[in-house]
Every structure is written in structure tokens, then in C-alpha cells.
PDB file as gemmi writes it, atoms N, CA and C in Angstrom:
CRYST1    1.000    1.000    1.000  90.00  90.00  90.00 P 1                      
ATOM      1  N   MET A   1     150.966 114.576  58.511  1.00  0.00           N  
ATOM      2  CA  MET A   1     151.264 114.842  57.128  1.00  0.00           C  
ATOM      3  C   MET A   1     152.009 113.642  56.561  1.00  0.00           C  
ATOM      4  N   THR A   2     151.646 113.233  55.361  1.00  0.00           N  
ATOM      5  CA  THR A   2     152.308 112.096  54.752  1.00  0.00           C  
ATOM      6  C   THR A   2     153.651 112.513  54.168  1.00  0.00           C  
ATOM      7  N   ALA A   3     154.515 111.515  53.985  1.00  0.00           N  
ATOM      8  CA  ALA A   3     155.839 111.793  53.419  1.00  0.00           C  
ATOM      9  C   ALA A   3     155.708 112.380  52.022  1.00  0.00           C  
ATOM     10  N   ARG A   4     154.717 111.909  51.274  1.00  0.00           N  
ATOM     11  CA  ARG A   4     154.510 112.403  49.900  1.00  0.00           C  
ATOM     12  C   ARG A   4     154.091 113.874  49.896  1.00  0.00           C  
ATOM     13  N   SER A   5     153.163 114.245  50.779  1.00  0.00           N  
ATOM     14  CA  SER A   5     152.730 115.648  50.801  1.00  0.00           C  
ATOM     15  C   SER A   5     153.849 116.553  51.321  1.00  0.00           C  
ATOM     16  N   GLU A   6     154.661 116.048  52.261  1.00  0.00           N  
ATOM     17  CA  GLU A   6     155.799 116.828  52.750  1.00  0.00           C  
ATOM     18  C   GLU A   6     156.805 117.043  51.622  1.00  0.00           C  
ATOM     19  N   THR A   7     157.056 115.987  50.840  1.00  0.00           N  
ATOM     20  CA  THR A   7     157.979 116.095  49.717  1.00  0.00           C  
ATOM     21  C   THR A   7     157.462 117.081  48.678  1.00  0.00           C  
ATOM     22  N   THR A   8     156.196 117.004  48.358  1.00  0.00           N  
ATOM     23  CA  THR A   8     155.596 117.914  47.385  1.00  0.00           C  
ATOM     24  C   THR A   8     155.707 119.358  47.861  1.00  0.00           C  
ATOM     25  N   ARG A   9     155.442 119.581  49.139  1.00  0.00           N  
ATOM     26  CA  ARG A   9     155.515 120.933  49.698  1.00  0.00           C  
ATOM     27  C   ARG A   9     156.951 121.450  49.696  1.00  0.00           C  
ATOM     28  N   LEU A  10     157.894 120.588  50.085  1.00  0.00           N  
ATOM     29  CA  LEU A  10     159.297 120.999  50.069  1.00  0.00           C  
ATOM     30  C   LEU A  10     159.783 121.270  48.642  1.00  0.00           C  
ATOM     31  N   ASP A  11     159.333 120.458  47.683  1.00  0.00           N  
ATOM     32  CA  ASP A  11     159.697 120.700  46.284  1.00  0.00           C  
ATOM     33  C   ASP A  11     159.226 122.084  45.847  1.00  0.00           C  
ATOM     34  N   ALA A  12     157.988 122.422  46.179  1.00  0.00           N  
ATOM     35  CA  ALA A  12     157.450 123.736  45.816  1.00  0.00           C  
ATOM     36  C   ALA A  12     158.205 124.851  46.520  1.00  0.00           C  
ATOM     37  N   THR A  13     158.550 124.633  47.775  1.00  0.00           N  
ATOM     38  CA  THR A  13     159.287 125.641  48.545  1.00  0.00           C  
ATOM     39  C   THR A  13     160.659 125.894  47.934  1.00  0.00           C  
ATOM     40  N   PHE A  14     161.422 124.822  47.702  1.00  0.00           N  
ATOM     41  CA  PHE A  14     162.770 125.008  47.171  1.00  0.00           C  
ATOM     42  C   PHE A  14     162.749 125.509  45.734  1.00  0.00           C  
ATOM     43  N   SER A  15     161.746 125.123  44.976  1.00  0.00           N  
ATOM     44  CA  SER A  15     161.614 125.653  43.620  1.00  0.00           C  
ATOM     45  C   SER A  15     161.369 127.165  43.670  1.00  0.00           C  
ATOM     46  N   ALA A  16     160.483 127.584  44.555  1.00  0.00           N  
ATOM     47  CA  ALA A  16     160.200 129.019  44.699  1.00  0.00           C  
ATOM     48  C   ALA A  16     161.436 129.776  45.174  1.00  0.00           C  
ATOM     49  N   LEU A  17     162.198 129.167  46.078  1.00  0.00           N  
ATOM     50  CA  LEU A  17     163.387 129.821  46.615  1.00  0.00           C  
ATOM     51  C   LEU A  17     164.564 129.835  45.643  1.00  0.00           C  
ATOM     52  N   SER A  18     164.439 129.119  44.539  1.00  0.00           N  
ATOM     53  CA  SER A  18     165.550 129.054  43.584  1.00  0.00           C  
ATOM     54  C   SER A  18     165.721 130.348  42.789  1.00  0.00           C  
ATOM     55  N   ASP A  19     164.746 131.229  42.867  1.00  0.00           N  
ATOM     56  CA  ASP A  19     164.806 132.483  42.110  1.00  0.00           C  
ATOM     57  C   ASP A  19     165.222 133.639  43.019  1.00  0.00           C  
ATOM     58  N   ALA A  20     166.225 134.393  42.588  1.00  0.00           N  
ATOM     59  CA  ALA A  20     166.758 135.495  43.406  1.00  0.00           C  
ATOM     60  C   ALA A  20     165.709 136.579  43.670  1.00  0.00           C  
ATOM     61  N   THR A  21     164.862 136.864  42.700  1.00  0.00           N  
ATOM     62  CA  THR A  21     163.834 137.898  42.906  1.00  0.00           C  
ATOM     63  C   THR A  21     162.852 137.460  43.977  1.00  0.00           C  
ATOM     64  N   ARG A  22     162.456 136.193  43.940  1.00  0.00           N  
ATOM     65  CA  ARG A  22     161.519 135.702  44.963  1.00  0.00           C  
ATOM     66  C   ARG A  22     162.162 135.715  46.344  1.00  0.00           C  
ATOM     67  N   ARG A  23     163.437 135.367  46.422  1.00  0.00           N  
ATOM     68  CA  ARG A  23     164.113 135.445  47.727  1.00  0.00           C  
ATOM     69  C   ARG A  23     164.159 136.890  48.212  1.00  0.00           C  
ATOM     70  N   SER A  24     164.382 137.823  47.308  1.00  0.00           N  
ATOM     71  CA  SER A  24     164.392 139.248  47.682  1.00  0.00           C  
ATOM     72  C   SER A  24     163.013 139.705  48.139  1.00  0.00           C  
ATOM     73  N   ILE A  25     161.984 139.223  47.490  1.00  0.00           N  
ATOM     74  CA  ILE A  25     160.619 139.554  47.907  1.00  0.00           C  
ATOM     75  C   ILE A  25     160.375 139.048  49.322  1.00  0.00           C  
ATOM     76  N   LEU A  26     160.819 137.825  49.612  1.00  0.00           N  
ATOM     77  CA  LEU A  26     160.650 137.277  50.957  1.00  0.00           C  
ATOM     78  C   LEU A  26     161.397 138.105  51.989  1.00  0.00           C  
ATOM     79  N   LEU A  27     162.602 138.550  51.635  1.00  0.00           N  
ATOM     80  CA  LEU A  27     163.352 139.415  52.557  1.00  0.00           C  
ATOM     81  C   LEU A  27     162.591 140.700  52.824  1.00  0.00           C  
ATOM     82  N   ARG A  28     162.007 141.266  51.783  1.00  0.00           N  
ATOM     83  CA  ARG A  28     161.224 142.499  51.956  1.00  0.00           C  
ATOM     84  C   ARG A  28     160.011 142.229  52.842  1.00  0.00           C  
ATOM     85  N   LEU A  29     159.325 141.107  52.614  1.00  0.00           N  
ATOM     86  CA  LEU A  29     158.133 140.788  53.406  1.00  0.00           C  
ATOM     87  C   LEU A  29     158.481 140.432  54.853  1.00  0.00           C  
ATOM     88  N   ALA A  30     159.712 140.059  55.105  1.00  0.00           N  
ATOM     89  CA  ALA A  30     160.141 139.798  56.489  1.00  0.00           C  
ATOM     90  C   ALA A  30     160.088 141.080  57.312  1.00  0.00           C  
ATOM     91  N   ARG A  31     160.174 142.227  56.649  1.00  0.00           N  
ATOM     92  CA  ARG A  31     160.077 143.521  57.341  1.00  0.00           C  
ATOM     93  C   ARG A  31     158.636 143.958  57.551  1.00  0.00           C  
ATOM     94  N   GLY A  32     157.692 143.311  56.868  1.00  0.00           N  
ATOM     95  CA  GLY A  32     156.285 143.667  57.027  1.00  0.00           C  
ATOM     96  C   GLY A  32     155.502 143.428  55.750  1.00  0.00           C  
ATOM     97  N   ASP A  33     154.202 143.407  55.894  1.00  0.00           N  
ATOM     98  CA  ASP A  33     153.309 143.176  54.758  1.00  0.00           C  
ATOM     99  C   ASP A  33     153.520 144.241  53.686  1.00  0.00           C  
ATOM    100  N   ALA A  34     153.239 143.866  52.436  1.00  0.00           N  
ATOM    101  CA  ALA A  34     153.368 144.818  51.332  1.00  0.00           C  
ATOM    102  C   ALA A  34     152.433 144.418  50.203  1.00  0.00           C  
ATOM    103  N   THR A  35     151.951 145.411  49.486  1.00  0.00           N  
ATOM    104  CA  THR A  35     151.125 145.170  48.306  1.00  0.00           C  
ATOM    105  C   THR A  35     152.030 144.989  47.092  1.00  0.00           C  
ATOM    106  N   VAL A  36     151.430 144.576  45.973  1.00  0.00           N  
ATOM    107  CA  VAL A  36     152.188 144.428  44.731  1.00  0.00           C  
ATOM    108  C   VAL A  36     152.836 145.762  44.360  1.00  0.00           C  
ATOM    109  N   GLY A  37     152.075 146.832  44.466  1.00  0.00           N  
ATOM    110  CA  GLY A  37     152.605 148.156  44.140  1.00  0.00           C  
ATOM    111  C   GLY A  37     153.783 148.537  45.008  1.00  0.00           C  
ATOM    112  N   GLU A  38     153.682 148.259  46.297  1.00  0.00           N  
ATOM    113  CA  GLU A  38     154.783 148.567  47.208  1.00  0.00           C  
ATOM    114  C   GLU A  38     156.009 147.722  46.895  1.00  0.00           C  
ATOM    115  N   LEU A  39     155.787 146.461  46.541  1.00  0.00           N  
ATOM    116  CA  LEU A  39     156.906 145.582  46.192  1.00  0.00           C  
ATOM    117  C   LEU A  39     157.557 146.013  44.880  1.00  0.00           C  
ATOM    118  N   THR A  40     156.751 146.481  43.945  1.00  0.00           N  
ATOM    119  CA  THR A  40     157.280 146.907  42.644  1.00  0.00           C  
ATOM    120  C   THR A  40     158.272 148.055  42.792  1.00  0.00           C  
ATOM    121  N   GLU A  41     158.055 148.915  43.789  1.00  0.00           N  
ATOM    122  CA  GLU A  41     158.949 150.061  44.005  1.00  0.00           C  
ATOM    123  C   GLU A  41     160.387 149.620  44.289  1.00  0.00           C  
ATOM    124  N   GLY A  42     160.570 148.468  44.876  1.00  0.00           N  
ATOM    125  CA  GLY A  42     161.909 148.022  45.250  1.00  0.00           C  
ATOM    126  C   GLY A  42     162.619 147.190  44.190  1.00  0.00           C  
ATOM    127  N   PHE A  43     161.968 146.964  43.069  1.00  0.00           N  
ATOM    128  CA  PHE A  43     162.538 146.111  42.028  1.00  0.00           C  
ATOM    129  C   PHE A  43     162.474 146.803  40.676  1.00  0.00           C  
ATOM    130  N   GLU A  44     163.361 146.397  39.799  1.00  0.00           N  
ATOM    131  CA  GLU A  44     163.383 146.971  38.458  1.00  0.00           C  
ATOM    132  C   GLU A  44     162.643 146.076  37.474  1.00  0.00           C  
ATOM    133  N   ILE A  45     161.541 145.488  37.926  1.00  0.00           N  
ATOM    134  CA  ILE A  45     160.700 144.676  37.045  1.00  0.00           C  
ATOM    135  C   ILE A  45     159.272 145.180  37.152  1.00  0.00           C  
ATOM    136  N   SER A  46     158.456 144.767  36.221  1.00  0.00           N  
ATOM    137  CA  SER A  46     157.089 145.278  36.133  1.00  0.00           C  
ATOM    138  C   SER A  46     156.190 144.726  37.233  1.00  0.00           C  
ATOM    139  N   GLN A  47     155.073 145.409  37.421  1.00  0.00           N  
ATOM    140  CA  GLN A  47     154.086 144.960  38.400  1.00  0.00           C  
ATOM    141  C   GLN A  47     153.540 143.579  38.034  1.00  0.00           C  
ATOM    142  N   PRO A  48     153.232 143.295  36.737  1.00  0.00           N  
ATOM    143  CA  PRO A  48     152.787 141.933  36.408  1.00  0.00           C  
ATOM    144  C   PRO A  48     153.838 140.868  36.735  1.00  0.00           C  
ATOM    145  N   ALA A  49     155.115 141.194  36.572  1.00  0.00           N  
ATOM    146  CA  ALA A  49     156.175 140.233  36.905  1.00  0.00           C  
ATOM    147  C   ALA A  49     156.202 139.977  38.408  1.00  0.00           C  
ATOM    148  N   ILE A  50     156.056 141.019  39.200  1.00  0.00           N  
ATOM    149  CA  ILE A  50     155.991 140.853  40.661  1.00  0.00           C  
ATOM    150  C   ILE A  50     154.795 139.979  41.019  1.00  0.00           C  
ATOM    151  N   SER A  51     153.658 140.228  40.370  1.00  0.00           N  
ATOM    152  CA  SER A  51     152.452 139.425  40.631  1.00  0.00           C  
ATOM    153  C   SER A  51     152.697 137.947  40.330  1.00  0.00           C  
ATOM    154  N   ARG A  52     153.401 137.669  39.243  1.00  0.00           N  
ATOM    155  CA  ARG A  52     153.701 136.264  38.907  1.00  0.00           C  
ATOM    156  C   ARG A  52     154.596 135.634  39.977  1.00  0.00           C  
ATOM    157  N   HIS A  53     155.581 136.384  40.441  1.00  0.00           N  
ATOM    158  CA  HIS A  53     156.451 135.869  41.510  1.00  0.00           C  
ATOM    159  C   HIS A  53     155.638 135.618  42.786  1.00  0.00           C  
ATOM    160  N   LEU A  54     154.729 136.523  43.100  1.00  0.00           N  
ATOM    161  CA  LEU A  54     153.890 136.346  44.289  1.00  0.00           C  
ATOM    162  C   LEU A  54     153.022 135.099  44.175  1.00  0.00           C  
ATOM    163  N   LYS A  55     152.508 134.814  42.980  1.00  0.00           N  
ATOM    164  CA  LYS A  55     151.693 133.604  42.786  1.00  0.00           C  
ATOM    165  C   LYS A  55     152.513 132.349  43.057  1.00  0.00           C  
ATOM    166  N   VAL A  56     153.764 132.336  42.610  1.00  0.00           N  
ATOM    167  CA  VAL A  56     154.642 131.183  42.865  1.00  0.00           C  
ATOM    168  C   VAL A  56     154.879 131.037  44.365  1.00  0.00           C  
ATOM    169  N   LEU A  57     155.186 132.149  45.027  1.00  0.00           N  
ATOM    170  CA  LEU A  57     155.426 132.117  46.471  1.00  0.00           C  
ATOM    171  C   LEU A  57     154.183 131.686  47.237  1.00  0.00           C  
ATOM    172  N   GLU A  58     153.028 132.151  46.788  1.00  0.00           N  
ATOM    173  CA  GLU A  58     151.772 131.790  47.450  1.00  0.00           C  
ATOM    174  C   GLU A  58     151.465 130.310  47.244  1.00  0.00           C  
ATOM    175  N   LYS A  59     151.659 129.827  46.035  1.00  0.00           N  
ATOM    176  CA  LYS A  59     151.410 128.406  45.749  1.00  0.00           C  
ATOM    177  C   LYS A  59     152.323 127.507  46.577  1.00  0.00           C  
ATOM    178  N   ALA A  60     153.542 127.969  46.821  1.00  0.00           N  
ATOM    179  CA  ALA A  60     154.501 127.208  47.633  1.00  0.00           C  
ATOM    180  C   ALA A  60     154.200 127.322  49.125  1.00  0.00           C  
ATOM    181  N   GLY A  61     153.267 128.201  49.486  1.00  0.00           N  
ATOM    182  CA  GLY A  61     152.911 128.368  50.892  1.00  0.00           C  
ATOM    183  C   GLY A  61     153.862 129.277  51.658  1.00  0.00           C  
ATOM    184  N   LEU A  62     154.711 130.011  50.933  1.00  0.00           N  
ATOM    185  CA  LEU A  62     155.682 130.885  51.586  1.00  0.00           C  
ATOM    186  C   LEU A  62     155.098 132.248  51.944  1.00  0.00           C  
ATOM    187  N   ILE A  63     154.034 132.629  51.260  1.00  0.00           N  
ATOM    188  CA  ILE A  63     153.342 133.871  51.594  1.00  0.00           C  
ATOM    189  C   ILE A  63     151.840 133.612  51.594  1.00  0.00           C  
ATOM    190  N   ARG A  64     151.129 134.555  52.169  1.00  0.00           N  
ATOM    191  CA  ARG A  64     149.666 134.526  52.150  1.00  0.00           C  
ATOM    192  C   ARG A  64     149.218 135.924  51.748  1.00  0.00           C  
ATOM    193  N   ARG A  65     148.184 135.987  50.932  1.00  0.00           N  
ATOM    194  CA  ARG A  65     147.650 137.290  50.527  1.00  0.00           C  
ATOM    195  C   ARG A  65     146.261 137.434  51.123  1.00  0.00           C  
ATOM    196  N   SER A  66     145.946 138.648  51.524  1.00  0.00           N  
ATOM    197  CA  SER A  66     144.645 138.910  52.130  1.00  0.00           C  
ATOM    198  C   SER A  66     144.049 140.161  51.521  1.00  0.00           C  
ATOM    199  N   ARG A  67     142.822 140.443  51.909  1.00  0.00           N  
ATOM    200  CA  ARG A  67     142.161 141.670  51.458  1.00  0.00           C  
ATOM    201  C   ARG A  67     142.016 142.605  52.640  1.00  0.00           C  
ATOM    202  N   ASP A  68     142.357 143.840  52.393  1.00  0.00           N  
ATOM    203  CA  ASP A  68     142.215 144.893  53.388  1.00  0.00           C  
ATOM    204  C   ASP A  68     141.629 146.087  52.631  1.00  0.00           C  
ATOM    205  N   ALA A  69     140.298 146.125  52.565  1.00  0.00           N  
ATOM    206  CA  ALA A  69     139.591 147.138  51.755  1.00  0.00           C  
ATOM    207  C   ALA A  69     140.050 146.990  50.304  1.00  0.00           C  
ATOM    208  N   GLN A  70     140.679 148.005  49.751  1.00  0.00           N  
ATOM    209  CA  GLN A  70     141.142 147.948  48.365  1.00  0.00           C  
ATOM    210  C   GLN A  70     142.544 147.336  48.244  1.00  0.00           C  
ATOM    211  N   ARG A  71     143.210 147.146  49.349  1.00  0.00           N  
ATOM    212  CA  ARG A  71     144.573 146.602  49.335  1.00  0.00           C  
ATOM    213  C   ARG A  71     144.551 145.079  49.379  1.00  0.00           C  
ATOM    214  N   ARG A  72     145.564 144.472  48.773  1.00  0.00           N  
ATOM    215  CA  ARG A  72     145.763 143.018  48.868  1.00  0.00           C  
ATOM    216  C   ARG A  72     147.193 142.764  49.315  1.00  0.00           C  
ATOM    217  N   PRO A  73     147.461 142.993  50.592  1.00  0.00           N  
ATOM    218  CA  PRO A  73     148.841 142.827  51.057  1.00  0.00           C  
ATOM    219  C   PRO A  73     149.275 141.361  51.088  1.00  0.00           C  
ATOM    220  N   ALA A  74     150.557 141.166  50.838  1.00  0.00           N  
ATOM    221  CA  ALA A  74     151.171 139.843  50.950  1.00  0.00           C  
ATOM    222  C   ALA A  74     151.871 139.788  52.298  1.00  0.00           C  
ATOM    223  N   ARG A  75     151.834 138.631  52.892  1.00  0.00           N  
ATOM    224  CA  ARG A  75     152.431 138.432  54.216  1.00  0.00           C  
ATOM    225  C   ARG A  75     153.264 137.160  54.191  1.00  0.00           C  
ATOM    226  N   LEU A  76     154.389 137.202  54.833  1.00  0.00           N  
ATOM    227  CA  LEU A  76     155.273 136.052  54.940  1.00  0.00           C  
ATOM    228  C   LEU A  76     154.591 134.964  55.769  1.00  0.00           C  
ATOM    229  N   GLU A  77     154.651 133.728  55.296  1.00  0.00           N  
ATOM    230  CA  GLU A  77     154.141 132.565  56.041  1.00  0.00           C  
ATOM    231  C   GLU A  77     155.344 131.916  56.709  1.00  0.00           C  
ATOM    232  N   GLU A  78     155.594 132.277  57.930  1.00  0.00           N  
ATOM    233  CA  GLU A  78     156.815 131.857  58.612  1.00  0.00           C  
ATOM    234  C   GLU A  78     156.912 130.347  58.817  1.00  0.00           C  
ATOM    235  N   GLN A  79     155.794 129.659  58.950  1.00  0.00           N  
ATOM    236  CA  GLN A  79     155.840 128.215  59.200  1.00  0.00           C  
ATOM    237  C   GLN A  79     156.451 127.462  58.028  1.00  0.00           C  
ATOM    238  N   SER A  80     156.140 127.872  56.809  1.00  0.00           N  
ATOM    239  CA  SER A  80     156.705 127.189  55.642  1.00  0.00           C  
ATOM    240  C   SER A  80     158.217 127.336  55.587  1.00  0.00           C  
ATOM    241  N   ILE A  81     158.703 128.503  55.935  1.00  0.00           N  
ATOM    242  CA  ILE A  81     160.145 128.713  55.954  1.00  0.00           C  
ATOM    243  C   ILE A  81     160.765 127.914  57.102  1.00  0.00           C  
ATOM    244  N   ALA A  82     160.095 127.866  58.222  1.00  0.00           N  
ATOM    245  CA  ALA A  82     160.580 127.072  59.359  1.00  0.00           C  
ATOM    246  C   ALA A  82     160.637 125.589  58.999  1.00  0.00           C  
ATOM    247  N   ASP A  83     159.652 125.108  58.235  1.00  0.00           N  
ATOM    248  CA  ASP A  83     159.653 123.702  57.809  1.00  0.00           C  
ATOM    249  C   ASP A  83     160.855 123.404  56.908  1.00  0.00           C  
ATOM    250  N   ALA A  84     161.152 124.308  55.989  1.00  0.00           N  
ATOM    251  CA  ALA A  84     162.315 124.129  55.109  1.00  0.00           C  
ATOM    252  C   ALA A  84     163.605 124.161  55.927  1.00  0.00           C  
ATOM    253  N   ALA A  85     163.683 125.062  56.886  1.00  0.00           N  
ATOM    254  CA  ALA A  85     164.879 125.156  57.737  1.00  0.00           C  
ATOM    255  C   ALA A  85     165.050 123.876  58.557  1.00  0.00           C  
ATOM    256  N   THR A  86     163.958 123.297  59.030  1.00  0.00           N  
ATOM    257  CA  THR A  86     164.017 122.046  59.781  1.00  0.00           C  
ATOM    258  C   THR A  86     164.553 120.924  58.905  1.00  0.00           C  
ATOM    259  N   TRP A  87     164.084 120.870  57.660  1.00  0.00           N  
ATOM    260  CA  TRP A  87     164.552 119.858  56.720  1.00  0.00           C  
ATOM    261  C   TRP A  87     166.052 120.015  56.481  1.00  0.00           C  
ATOM    262  N   ILE A  88     166.498 121.234  56.250  1.00  0.00           N  
ATOM    263  CA  ILE A  88     167.913 121.512  56.021  1.00  0.00           C  
ATOM    264  C   ILE A  88     168.734 121.137  57.258  1.00  0.00           C  
ATOM    265  N   GLU A  89     168.228 121.462  58.426  1.00  0.00           N  
ATOM    266  CA  GLU A  89     168.938 121.168  59.677  1.00  0.00           C  
ATOM    267  C   GLU A  89     169.142 119.669  59.861  1.00  0.00           C  
ATOM    268  N   ARG A  90     168.121 118.869  59.522  1.00  0.00           N  
ATOM    269  CA  ARG A  90     168.249 117.411  59.621  1.00  0.00           C  
ATOM    270  C   ARG A  90     169.428 116.922  58.788  1.00  0.00           C  
ATOM    271  N   TYR A  91     169.527 117.437  57.565  1.00  0.00           N  
ATOM    272  CA  TYR A  91     170.613 117.015  56.688  1.00  0.00           C  
ATOM    273  C   TYR A  91     171.952 117.597  57.115  1.00  0.00           C  
ATOM    274  N   ARG A  92     171.958 118.791  57.660  1.00  0.00           N  
ATOM    275  CA  ARG A  92     173.206 119.369  58.177  1.00  0.00           C  
ATOM    276  C   ARG A  92     173.775 118.466  59.261  1.00  0.00           C  
ATOM    277  N   GLU A  93     172.907 118.015  60.157  1.00  0.00           N  
ATOM    278  CA  GLU A  93     173.352 117.123  61.237  1.00  0.00           C  
ATOM    279  C   GLU A  93     173.895 115.810  60.671  1.00  0.00           C  
ATOM    280  N   LEU A  94     173.241 115.270  59.658  1.00  0.00           N  
ATOM    281  CA  LEU A  94     173.704 114.035  59.022  1.00  0.00           C  
ATOM    282  C   LEU A  94     175.067 114.252  58.376  1.00  0.00           C  
ATOM    283  N   TRP A  95     175.230 115.355  57.641  1.00  0.00           N  
ATOM    284  CA  TRP A  95     176.506 115.638  56.986  1.00  0.00           C  
ATOM    285  C   TRP A  95     177.613 115.845  58.011  1.00  0.00           C  
ATOM    286  N   GLU A  96     177.315 116.567  59.074  1.00  0.00           N  
ATOM    287  CA  GLU A  96     178.336 116.785  60.110  1.00  0.00           C  
ATOM    288  C   GLU A  96     178.771 115.467  60.732  1.00  0.00           C  
ATOM    289  N   SER A  97     177.840 114.593  60.985  1.00  0.00           N  
ATOM    290  CA  SER A  97     178.155 113.277  61.540  1.00  0.00           C  
ATOM    291  C   SER A  97     179.038 112.494  60.573  1.00  0.00           C  
ATOM    292  N   THR A  98     178.705 112.542  59.298  1.00  0.00           N  
ATOM    293  CA  THR A  98     179.497 111.853  58.278  1.00  0.00           C  
ATOM    294  C   THR A  98     180.912 112.423  58.219  1.00  0.00           C  
ATOM    295  N   TYR A  99     181.031 113.739  58.256  1.00  0.00           N  
ATOM    296  CA  TYR A  99     182.357 114.363  58.210  1.00  0.00           C  
ATOM    297  C   TYR A  99     183.171 114.052  59.465  1.00  0.00           C  
ATOM    298  N   ARG A 100     182.520 113.966  60.623  1.00  0.00           N  
ATOM    299  CA  ARG A 100     183.236 113.610  61.851  1.00  0.00           C  
ATOM    300  C   ARG A 100     183.826 112.197  61.729  1.00  0.00           C  
ATOM    301  N   ARG A 101     183.024 111.273  61.183  1.00  0.00           N  
ATOM    302  CA  ARG A 101     183.513 109.900  60.992  1.00  0.00           C  
ATOM    303  C   ARG A 101     184.673 109.883  59.991  1.00  0.00           C  
ATOM    304  N   LEU A 102     184.555 110.659  58.917  1.00  0.00           N  
ATOM    305  CA  LEU A 102     185.626 110.739  57.930  1.00  0.00           C  
ATOM    306  C   LEU A 102     186.889 111.331  58.555  1.00  0.00           C  
ATOM    307  N   ASP A 103     186.735 112.379  59.348  1.00  0.00           N  
ATOM    308  CA  ASP A 103     187.878 112.976  60.046  1.00  0.00           C  
ATOM    309  C   ASP A 103     188.574 111.943  60.926  1.00  0.00           C  
ATOM    310  N   ALA A 104     187.791 111.123  61.626  1.00  0.00           N  
ATOM    311  CA  ALA A 104     188.366 110.098  62.501  1.00  0.00           C  
ATOM    312  C   ALA A 104     189.150 109.072  61.689  1.00  0.00           C  
ATOM    313  N   VAL A 105     188.609 108.654  60.559  1.00  0.00           N  
ATOM    314  CA  VAL A 105     189.299 107.680  59.698  1.00  0.00           C  
ATOM    315  C   VAL A 105     190.588 108.285  59.161  1.00  0.00           C  
ATOM    316  N   LEU A 106     190.529 109.527  58.703  1.00  0.00           N  
ATOM    317  CA  LEU A 106     191.724 110.189  58.167  1.00  0.00           C  
ATOM    318  C   LEU A 106     192.782 110.379  59.254  1.00  0.00           C  
ATOM    319  N   ALA A 107     192.368 110.756  60.454  1.00  0.00           N  
ATOM    320  CA  ALA A 107     193.316 110.933  61.557  1.00  0.00           C  
ATOM    321  C   ALA A 107     193.986 109.605  61.899  1.00  0.00           C  
ATOM    322  N   LYS A 108     193.210 108.545  61.909  1.00  0.00           N  
ATOM    323  CA  LYS A 108     193.744 107.211  62.193  1.00  0.00           C  
ATOM    324  C   LYS A 108     194.749 106.807  61.115  1.00  0.00           C  
ATOM    325  N   GLU A 109     194.428 107.071  59.852  1.00  0.00           N  
ATOM    326  CA  GLU A 109     195.327 106.734  58.746  1.00  0.00           C  
ATOM    327  C   GLU A 109     196.605 107.560  58.820  1.00  0.00           C  
ATOM    328  N   LEU A 110     196.489 108.844  59.140  1.00  0.00           N  
ATOM    329  CA  LEU A 110     197.655 109.705  59.275  1.00  0.00           C  
ATOM    330  C   LEU A 110     198.563 109.224  60.404  1.00  0.00           C  
ATOM    331  N   LYS A 111     197.948 108.839  61.506  1.00  0.00           N  
ATOM    332  CA  LYS A 111     198.720 108.316  62.654  1.00  0.00           C  
ATOM    333  C   LYS A 111     199.426 107.023  62.250  1.00  0.00           C  
ATOM    334  N   ARG A 112     198.745 106.150  61.509  1.00  0.00           N  
ATOM    335  CA  ARG A 112     199.324 104.887  61.064  1.00  0.00           C  
ATOM    336  C   ARG A 112     200.516 105.164  60.151  1.00  0.00           C  
ATOM    337  N   ARG A 113     200.384 106.125  59.245  1.00  0.00           N  
ATOM    338  CA  ARG A 113     201.484 106.440  58.306  1.00  0.00           C  
ATOM    339  C   ARG A 113     202.685 107.046  59.042  1.00  0.00           C  
ATOM    340  N   LYS A 114     202.410 107.872  60.032  1.00  0.00           N  
ATOM    341  CA  LYS A 114     203.515 108.471  60.796  1.00  0.00           C  
ATOM    342  C   LYS A 114     204.255 107.423  61.614  1.00  0.00           C  
ATOM    343  N   ALA A 115     203.538 106.401  62.041  1.00  0.00           N  
ATOM    344  CA  ALA A 115     204.132 105.337  62.846  1.00  0.00           C  
ATOM    345  C   ALA A 115     205.082 104.460  62.010  1.00  0.00           C  
ATOM    346  N   ARG A 116     204.974 104.465  60.733  1.00  0.00           N  
ATOM    347  CA  ARG A 116     205.839 103.639  59.864  1.00  0.00           C  
ATOM    348  C   ARG A 116     207.205 104.111  59.846  1.00  0.00           C  
TER     349      ARG A 116                                                      
END                                                                             
């Protein structure tokens, strides 16, 4: 995968995750597949609004929709969430390393000041 396509995918993922309703939908789908009607029962918004949220999640690759006779259940796409978590983890490690270096500098400065 190219860096550009990874960036585009991550942009879509984080954009989709920026909405509280979509995050709640993902939490619900983590418990199992659900149709638009089933998802609507858990929210105080209309079925068309749920459908719009599902389209955003699907476009971001966070869910997949399939056909099961008359049903169109949505399913969580765990790999997309794992990819976002991997990206976050890389930066967490970088930030922790930076903070460790800062802590060392501050400790050294504090020791120097106490020595005066």
C-alpha cells in the first residue's frame, strides 16, 4: 500500500470516527451484525439518518454491508480499526520517547539547581 493511499484511508477512518453517533454504531456492531432497523432501535434518530451514518462508515472501510435474503446487515470491519490503532500506537511510542527525554532533561536541570 502506498503512503498516499494509507493517508487517504486513515483520513476517512478518523473523519468517520469523529462523530459520536458513528462511534456508538461501531460499538453496537462490535456485539454483532445489525440491520438499519435494528440499529435505529438503539438511537433517537431516524432510519434515514442511520443509513447516512452507515454509508460514511462503509466508505471509510469500518463496516461492510451484505445481503441475507431481505436483510442487509452491517458488520464491523475489524482490520480497518486495527490499522487505525496501529497508527495511533506508533505515535504513542514516539510521544512516550519524547516525554522520557524531556523528563531526563528536567531531572538533570533540577539536580543542577539543587547543587547550587
